[in-house]
N, C-alpha and C positions, 0 to 999 in steps of 0.2 A: 463436479464443478467446484472450483476454488473461489474463495472470497476475494474481493477486490480491495484488500487492505494492505498497507505497506508492511513489508517484512523486514523490520529493523532488528538487528541482533540485540539481545539483552546483555549489556556489558557493564562491568563494575565501574569503569571510567565514567559512565553516564551518571552514576550516583554522586560522585564528588563534584562533577560539573554542575549538576542540579543544585546541590547544597551551596556551592559558592555563589551561584547566580541568585537563588531565592532565599537563602538563609545565610548570606555572606557575613553578616555581623554577629551571628550567634556564637557564643563563647565555647571554647574547649579549654578546660582547666585541668592542670596536672600538678600533683605533688611529685616533684622530680626526684630522681635517684640522688642527685647532688644536694637536695634539701629544699630549696625555695619553691614557692608556688609559681607556676608558669601559666600565662594566659595568652591565648590568641583566638582567631576566628576560623570559620570554615573556609573563608577566602584565603587565609594564610595557609591552611592545611592543603588546599588545592594547589597553591603556588609552590609550596615546598615539595609536594608529591611530584609535581612536574620536574622540579629541580633534581629530585632523586632519580626519576626516570631518565633524565638526561645523563646523570652521573653513571647509572648502570649501563646505559648504551655505550658511553665512553669506555667503560670497563670491558665491553665485549659481551654483555649478557644478551641472550637471544630468546626468541619465543620458545617457551617450554622449559627453559632453564630453571632449576630450583634454587631459591634464595632462602637460607635458613635464618631463624631468629632465636635468640635466647634472651628474652626481655620481659620486663614488667609492663603494666598498663600505663603507658605514657604517650605523650603526643608524638614523640619520635617513632615509637613502635607503630602507632596509628598511621603515620605517613607511609610506612612500608606496606600497609594493607592496600593503599591505592597506587603508590609509585611502582611497586613490583607487579601486582596483578594488572594494573592499567596498561602497562607496556607489553603485556603478554607473557611475562614470566610467571612462575608459580611460587607463591608465598608459603614457606614451610615453617610454621610456628612450632618450635620444640619446647616441650615442658621442662623447665630447668630443675624441677623437683624430682625428676627421674634419677636413678643411679647413673653415675658416669658411664658405666658399661652400656646402659641402655641409650644414652645420648650418643655415644660413639656409634652404636649399631644403627640408630635412626638416621643420623647425618650421612653415614656411608651408604645406607640402603637407599636413601633419597637421592644420593649423588649431588648434594648441595654444592653450588659453585662458589658462593660467598656466604659468610656467616656474620650477621650483625648481632651484637650483644651488649648488655648493660655492664656498667662498672662492677656491679655486684658479682658478676659471674666471670670476671677476669681470671681468678685462680683456677676455676674449673676448665676454662678454655685453654689456658696455658698448659695444663696437664694433658689435654686431649689433642692438641695440635699435631703431634707425631702420628696419631692414629687416623686423622681425618684426611684420607687420601685424595678426595675429589675437590676439596676446598682450595680455591685459588687465592683467596684473600680474606682477611678478617677486618671488620669495621667496628670500632667501639662507639656506641651510641652516646656521645658526649661532645663537649667543646674542647678547644685547645687548652684552656686553663686547667682542665681536669684530666688530661691525658697523663698516663703514668710515665715517669721519667725513665724507668727501666722496665722493659717487658721481655718475656721469653718468646713473644710472638714476633717473628720477623716481618718487617714492613707493615706494622699495624697501622691501619688507617683511622683517621678521626672523622666521625660522621659530619660534623658541622663544616669542617674543611672540605670534605668530599662534595657536599651539595652546594656549599657556598660559592663555588667557582662557576656554577651553572645558572643559566637563564631560567626564569619561571615560565617560559613558553615551551610547550611540548605538544605535538600533534598526536593525541592518543590513536593508536592504530585500530582499525576495524578488522575483526576476524570472526570465525564461527563461534556462536554463543556457547557451544558445547566444549570449547577450549578449556583446559584445566586452569583454575584460578588460584587454588590454595590446597595445601596438603596438611592433614593432621593425623597423627598416629594415636591409636587407642592405647592407653597405658597398659591395660591388661593386668591380670593377676597371675597368669601363668604364660610361659613362652614369650617370644619376642613380640613387641608391639607391632600392630599392622596399620598400614597407611590408608586413610580415606581421602580420595582425590576428588575435590569439589570442582564444579564448573562455574563459569560466569552465569549461565542460565539458571542453574540450581540455586546459586547464591542470591540472585536478584529475585527469583520467585519466592524464596524463603523469606526475603526481606518484606515482601507484601504480607506474609503471615505474621511477622513480628509487629507490623504496624496495624494489623486488623484490630478492631474493637474487641473481638473475642480471642485474639492472639495475646500479644503483650501490650497492645494499645499504646504503643510508643508514638508520641506526636510532638509537634513544634512547641507545645506549651510545657513540656517536661524538662526538668533539670535532673539528669540521671547519673547517679553514682554507680559506675561500672566496676564492681568488685570482682565479678567472675573474670578470670584471667583471659587476656587476648590469646593466650596459647591453649585455652580450653574450649575446643570445638568452636573456634572463631567467636569467643565470648557470646555464645548463644545467638549469634546473628546480629547483635546490636551494632557493631561497627558499620554494617551496611544499612540496617534499618534506621540508624540515626541520621545518616546522610539522606536517605529517602524521605524522612519526616522532618528533619531540621531540629531535632532535640538538642538541647545543651548537654554536653558530656562532661563528666568529672571523673578524672582518672586518679586512683590512689597511689600509683607507683608501688614501691615495695612495702609501704607502711600499712599493714592490714590489721594492726592491733586495735582493740576496742576504742581506745582514746583517739587515735588518728581517724578512724571511721566516723566516730561521733562528731569530731571537729569539722570534717568535710561536709557531712550531712547538714550540720548547723550553719556553717559559713556560706555554703553555696546554695542554701535553701532547697535542698534536693527533695523532690516529691516522689521520686521513683528510684529504685535500686535493684540490683541483681547480685545474688551470691549464694554460696553453698551454706548448709546449716552450721558448719564449724566456725565460720566467720561471724555469724550472728550470735553464736554462743559467747564468743569473745566480746562482742558488743554489749550483750546483756550483763556479762561479768563486770565490765567497766561501769555500766549504769548502777549495778547493785553496790559496787565498791565506793560509789560517789553519790550518796543519797541527797546531797545538796544541789545536784544538777536540776535545773528547771526544764525537764524533758518536754513538757507541754509547749513551752515557748521556743525551745531550741530545735526540736525535731518536727519537720513538716511532712514526713513521709505519708503518702496516700496509698501507694502500691509498692509491693516488694515481691519480686520474683525469687522463689527459692527452688532450686533444683540440684542436680548432681547426685544427691541421695535424698531419701524420704525426709520431708520436713515433719518433725514431731508435732502432734496436735497441740501440745503445750506451748510450743513456739508460735504457732499460728494464732492461738488464743491470746498470748501476751502482746503480740503486735496489735491485735484488734483492741484489746482493753486498755493497754497503757499508751499506745501511740495513735490509735484510731486509724491504723494502717491495714489495708486489705492485702492478704498474702495470696499471690497467684502461685499456687503449687503447680509446678511444671515438670513434665517428664519428656525425656528424649535420650539421644545418645549421639556420639560422634558420627556414627553411620547414618544418622538422620538429619545432619546439618546444624543443630541437633533437635529442633523443635518438633514434638509429636503431639502432646496434649497440654492443655492449660486449664487450671482450676477456676475458671470464671463461672459465675452463677447465671442461671436463666431468670427471666422476668418473674416467673412463678415462685421463685425462691426469695424475692425481695422482702416479704413480710414474715419470713420464718423466724422463730426465736433464735438468738445467737447460738445456742448449743447445737441446734440442727444445722445451721449454716456452717458451723465449724466442722461438723461431721462431713459435710459435702466438700469443704475446702481441704480436708485431710486426704481426700482421694486425689489421684493424679490428674483428674479432669477429663475434658472432652477433646477430641481431635480437632485441629484447625483444618480448614479446607486445604486440600493438597495431600493429606495423609489418610490413607485407608488403613483400617485396623480391624483385626479379628482375633478371637481366641480359639484354640483348637486342642483336642486331646492328643495323646501321644501318637495316634494313628493318622493325625491330620484332619480329622473331622471337626467342622466348625461347631462351637458350643453356643448355648443359648445366651442371649443378652438379658439375663434376669437378675443380675447382681449377686447370684449365688454360685452358679457354675464357674469354676476357675480353671484356666488352662494356659497353654503356651501363647504368648503374644507374638503376632506376626503383622508386619507392616509392608506397605509399598506406596510409591508416590514419586513425583518429579524431583525431590531433593533427598532421596534415600539411596544409599549405595547399591550398586549392582555387582560389586566385587572389590577386593582390596588391591592396593597398589602392587604391581608386579605379579599379580595372580596369587599372592600369599593366601593360604586357606582354601584355595580351590573355588569351586562353584558354591556361592553362599545363598543362592535363591532356589526355591522349590520350582516345580514345573510350571506353576502359574505366576511366577515372578514375585512371590512373597519372601520377605527377609525375616528370619526367626531372631527375635531380639534377645532371647535368653531369660526374659522375665515371665513370671507367672502372675496372672491377674484375673479379676472379674470385670465384666462390662454390664452396666444396668440398662434399663430400657431407654434412658435419656442419653446414653453413650458415655456416662462417667466411668472411667476406668479406675480400679483400685489394685495397685500392685500388692500382691501378697508375699512375694519373694523373688529373688533371682532363682532360676531353676536349680542352680547348684547349692543354694543356701537354704532351701525349704527343708523343714525338719519332718522326717517321716516317722511317725510314732504309732505302732500298732495298726498299720495299714491306713492311717489318716494323716493328713498334712497339717502342720502347725506353721503359722506365719511368724517368722522371726521379726519382721518389720512391725507388725501389730504389737507384739510383745515389747519391742524396744520403745515404740511410741507411748505405750501405756506406762512403762517404767520411768520414762523421762518426765511424765506428769507429776511424779513425786517431788515435792519442793526441795528435797535435799540432794536430788540427782542432777549432776551436770551432763553426763553422757552415759549411754547404755548400749550394750551389744548382746545379742542372743545367738548362740550357736547350738547345733545338735551334737550331742556326745553319745557314744555307744552305750546302749543299755541292754542287759542280758535278756530281759523279757520283752521290751517294747521296741527293740531295734535302735531307736534314738529317743533321747529326751532332751528338752531344752535346758541349757545352762545360761544363767543371766550374769553378765559381767557389768559392774557398775563403777563409775567414777563419781565420788561424792563432791559436792560443791565445797569450796573453801569455808571452813568454820562450821560446817553442817555435819550431823551424825545421823545415821540410819542403820538399823541392824537387819540381818537376814530375815528374821521373823517379821519385822515391820514392813519390809519390802513385799514379802509374800502376802501379808495381810492386805496391803494396799492394792495388790493386783487382783485379789479374789473377786472383788466386785466389778472388775473392769475387763476380764477375759474369761473364757470358758474354763471351768474347773480343771478339765483334763489338759488345758494348755499351760497351767501353772508350772513355772520352772521347778525342776527337782532340786536345784541348789542356786545359791547366789554367791558370787566371788567379788570382793571389792578390790579394784586395781587403781593404780595411780595414772595409767595412761592406756590408750587403745591405739593400735596401729591403723594408719590410713593409707590409701593409695595416693599417688601424686596428684589426683584430682579431688581429694577430700573424702572419698568413700571409705567406709570401714573395710579393712583388709581381713576378711573373714577366713581366707585360706590360711593366713598366718596364725589366727586365733585357733583354728581347728588343729593346726599342727602343734601349737603350744599346749593345748589342753587335750590332746588325743589320748593321753593315759589317765585322764581325770576319772576318779571313781566316785559315784554317788554313794551317799551313806547307806541307802537301802536298794542295792542293785536288783534285788529280786522282787521288789514291791509291785 
């Protein structure tokens, strides 16, 4: 027997219509690519998204056609989220930080019909045009006043001219909620990127998790600075969750330096933000370089979501002590839409001393409803949730991929429908997960595993350390031993011996790195994660001073 409940499809167009109707006067603020601050409302967003849908229809875009973007976090890019997906086409956000060869591959693999891009990326697109075989037209996300006088792109369209001709009325079509809505490619560290194809259903369900109290707790009372890129796993679901909840949004455009981030937090009274650790490192550097700033009066952050890579404990502690801001340490991946776990605390933790609360916040947190998670050994047997056993992390749920676009990578699920994430972690009895490493990054020493992430977090706790990376290097006796790579803060000094002494009381003795190398920079992926495959290649011939010890 089936229930007698209306069966309405879950569609992204419903989110923008809700936001316009019930939060129509709430602001969306952008530091534009052209420079000035732009302000408008959710009602404006809805109307312009409809205009865009009309323009795409006039251009011949059909249900299922892919529309590519190379753009920063701006109101125009945000309009594509609704205008493209709402009409039934597929929004394909391309990471502009990828190598040109990867962008070429991704756009062709997706068979994008049109490419919308910001002024910043005009030189890149001009070089790629001859290789982009499926793209019928190119649209520059700007107004007529900022269109280039000479461009190598034939028939280059101006975004404002394109949508300005259209009426703000558009009847959003209804279709199966399982219809594809957006496409994101994982950046990957080896091989070609793979596409994750999201649906309207998965995106709307994921939005409920974003707005849950124990999710990201996004609500109408928030002023949210969205630093995580719109091209990075749909900005962690915030573009949809914000319309569902009516939160004020603040977009930083291309200006992600510490000064610009500080100014937006201050001027827009942001109480909520999201970003990867590297952005917050730049923010702290700006604060440190300007001791006259009245941070207590200027910065009203209450919650900050940090993901993309592990948040150092020292960073979580600084947010708490200097800004009174609770860090929600989140974990997920593009294949998970991306939300998997959030580091919110339980009621029983409210009275814990700060140090113990920081220990909990340093973990990746508990799953939100909708995500099932377990850890297994290499034979697939589930391991205990005791906070000690660590194994391969597997997940399944209604917003987790069941395969990559065009079947790349083959069957990615096991016989019971679980997706293997590539992470190694522990789960405790309350469900808190702690990532100990990526399976390919864990250091195997004398038959035991050493967590490079824990070592990095401990090293960053030193006041002279800006960033740290740990990799396993071949050792004649122990198979592998950890090598610590350190970037020192400007004007700070620390020696190898001081670093090792600092770590002695913070990690197991046998975890101590066998050597420390000071570097001026560390390589990162296009999404801000440490590129350890490159570091391992760079230091593959490194010799420890006592190889037989």
